[in-house]
N, C-alpha and C positions, 0 to 999 in steps of 0.2 A: 503494499499499500504506500502511496505516496500523500504527504501533507503538502498544502500549499498555504503559505502565510502571507497575509496582506497587512501591513501595519496602515493604519488610516487615521488621519486627523483632518476634521473638517473637510470631508472630501464627497460631499453629497453632489457636487457637480460632476464628479469622474468616476465614483465608484462603481455605480450600475453597470456602465459599459465595461469597466475592467471584470467585473464578475460575470457578467454574460458571456465574455470570450474565455473566462477562465473556466466557467460550468459547462460549456459545451464545446468541448476539444474535440477535434476529428482524428480519427486513426490512432486512438488510444484506448485501448480494452482494459486497462487495469482499473481498480478501484482507488479512488483518491477522495481526499476531503479537503475542504477550503475553510479556513480560520482567518477572519478579520479581527484585527486587534485594534479596537477603538481608542485612541490614545488622546483621551479628554475632548473629544469633539463636543462643540456647542451647537452643530447643525443635525441634520437627520441621517448622518453616517450610519448609525446602528441599526436604525429602523430600515434602511435601504437593504442592509446585508442580512437582517433578520427575515425581511420579506422576501429575499431570494432563497432562504432556507439554509443559511450558511452558519456555522458557529461564530458565535461572537463573544470576544473577551472584552471587557471594559476595564480601562485603568485611567488612573489620572494621569494628565500630560507628564511624560518622562522622555519624549523624543522618541524617533523611528528606531534608533538601535534598541532601545529598551522594549519597545513594543514589539520587535521582531524577535528578541530574546523570550518575551512572554508567549508569544506565538509557538516558537520553537520547542519550548516547555511543554506546552498543551499538545503538541503535535504527537500522533501515533504512527505516522509513516516510518518506513526504513529510509526513505528518502524524502528531505524538507526542502522544498522550493519555496523562493520568496519573489515576490513581485510588488511594485509599487501600486498604490492606490489610483495614480493616474496614468497608469500605462494600460495597454490594450494587448494582452499577449496574443501572438500568432495563434491561428486555430491549430497548428500542430505543435505548439511549444512545448507539451509534455512529451509527445512522442518523440520529438527531437531530443529533448533532455534526457529522457532515460533510456535512448537507444544504445549508448555505450555500456549500460548495466547489464543489457541483456546478454552480453558475451562475457562467460565465466573466465 
């Protein structure tokens, strides 16, 4: 399993597009989970993530590195991938990322 961690603060303008691209990966048949770490947002960041059914961790603002670390601690995957809340991953991102791990 793979865990995708997305640190986010006040990301309501970009998070939905990021999550849509992350949740609907093509050519990737492994199980994966998505964790959004809401780093003290004052907007609808957490609500957007919850509305799309991903795990949300809320914390007081501690910065993107601390948010990434909190997500990594909560991750259950053998591989932990990170993306920013203002990025739109390519639709084959996870397939390309994991390809080298398929060769023992």
